[in-house]
N, C-alpha and C positions, 0 to 999 in steps of 0.2 A: 453636362454643363462644364464649360471650360473656365478655369480660374486664371486670370492674368496676374502678372507680378505685383501690380498695385494692390489688388484684392488680397493677395498672399501676405503682403507686408502688413496691411490693416488687420488681418486675422492673427498674425504673429504678435502684433502689439496688443491686441485685445486679450490674447491668451496669456501673454507675459503679465499684463496688468491684473488679470484675473488671478494668476498664480500668486503675485505679490499680495494682493488683498486677502486671499485665502490664508496665506502664510501669516500675515499680521494678525488676522482674526483668530487663527488657531493658537498662536503663541500668547496672545493677550488673554485668552479665556482658559488656557491650560492650567489646571491646578497643580501640576507637578512642578512647574516653574514658579519658584517662590520670589515674589517681587517686593518683599518687605525691606524696610530700612534697617540697618544694623542698630541704630539708636532711634527711638521713637521721636524724641525732641532734638533733632540733629542741630538745628540752628541755635537753640538755647545752649547746648553743650559746647558749641563752637566758641561762644563768647568767653567761656572760662578756660580757654586753651592755654593762655599764657601762664595761669596759675598751675596748670598741669605740667608745663615745661619746667617751671621753677621747682616744683615738687619732684619731678623726675631727676633733675640735677642733684637735689638734696638726697634722693633715694639711692643714688649711685655710691654714696659714701658708706652705706650700710649693707653688709653682705647678708643675704637671706638664702637659706638652703631649703630645697625641696627633697624630702627623703620618703621613699615608699616603704611602709612598714606593713606588718600583718594586719593591723587594725585599719589602715587607710593611708592617707597622705599627711605627712608631718611637715609643717612649715616652721623652720627654726630661725629665730632671730638671734643676734649676738647676746651673749650672757650679760654684758655690761649695761644693757638697757633696762631701766626700771619699768616693770610691767604695769604698775598702777598709773604711770604718766602717759600711757599710750591709749589713744582713742582712734577709732577708724573702722573701716570695713574691708572685706575681701569680696571681689566679684569674680564669679566663675562664668565664663562665656563659652558656649559650645557653638562653633561656627556652623556645624551641620544641622542644628536643631535649636531654635530659640526657646522652645518649651523646656529645655533642660537647664537653661541659665538660672543661676541663683546667687544671692548675696548673703553674706554672713557678717555679723559684727566681729570686730577684732578683739578677742579675749584670750590673752596668753596665759599659759600655765607652765611654769618653769622655762620661760623664754621660748616656748613653742606652742603651736596650735595644731590640733589633729582634726582633719576632715575625715569622717567615717567612710569606709569603703563602699557602703551602700548608697552614698550620695553621688559617687562618681562612676560613670560608665567608661568602658574602654574607648580610647580614641583621643583626639586632640582637644585640649582645653586651653583657653587664653585666660590667664589669671592676672588680675589687677588688684594690688594691695595699696590702699590709700590710708595713711595714718598721720596723726598729729602727735608729735612728741616734743614736750617742752615748748609749746606754742610755735612749732615749726612744722610745715607740711612736708610729707614724704610720699613718694609714689614709686612702686616697683611693678613692672610689667614683665610677664614671662609666659611663654607658650610651652606646654608640656604634652607629651603623649603618655596617657595613663594606661597601664596594663595591670589588670588584677592578678 
C-alpha cells in the first residue's frame, strides 16, 4: 500500500497529538512532580500583605544574627530589647520538603533563642521571624544553608 503526502500529514498530526496527550497525562499523574501550593490558604495570606510590608520595614531597624553553635542554631536579638515585651513566632520553611516545615513561639533567653540541632537537617531553610514589640509589628526574613 502506498501512502500519499496527505495521508502522511494526517498520520504525523495524529502522532503529535497522541504524544502531547500522553505527555500531559504522564506529568499530571506522576507522584514525583509535587504540585502543592507553597501556602495552603494563598488568597487569605495575600490580604495581609500590606501589614507584612510594614512589619518588614520595621524589622530592618533591628539587627538579628544567626550563629551556628555546637547545640544548634542560635538566633541573637540586640541586648537592648526587653525580652518580656516580645511576643511572636518563628517559621522554618524547607523548600525541598513541606513535611519538614515547623513553627516555634518566640521565647528569648538572654536575648537569644536556640533551635536544637536535631530539629534542623542540612540544607536550605527559609526563616521568617514575626514578632510584636511594644505594640509594633516586626518581620525578619532570611534564607540560610544549615550544615551540622
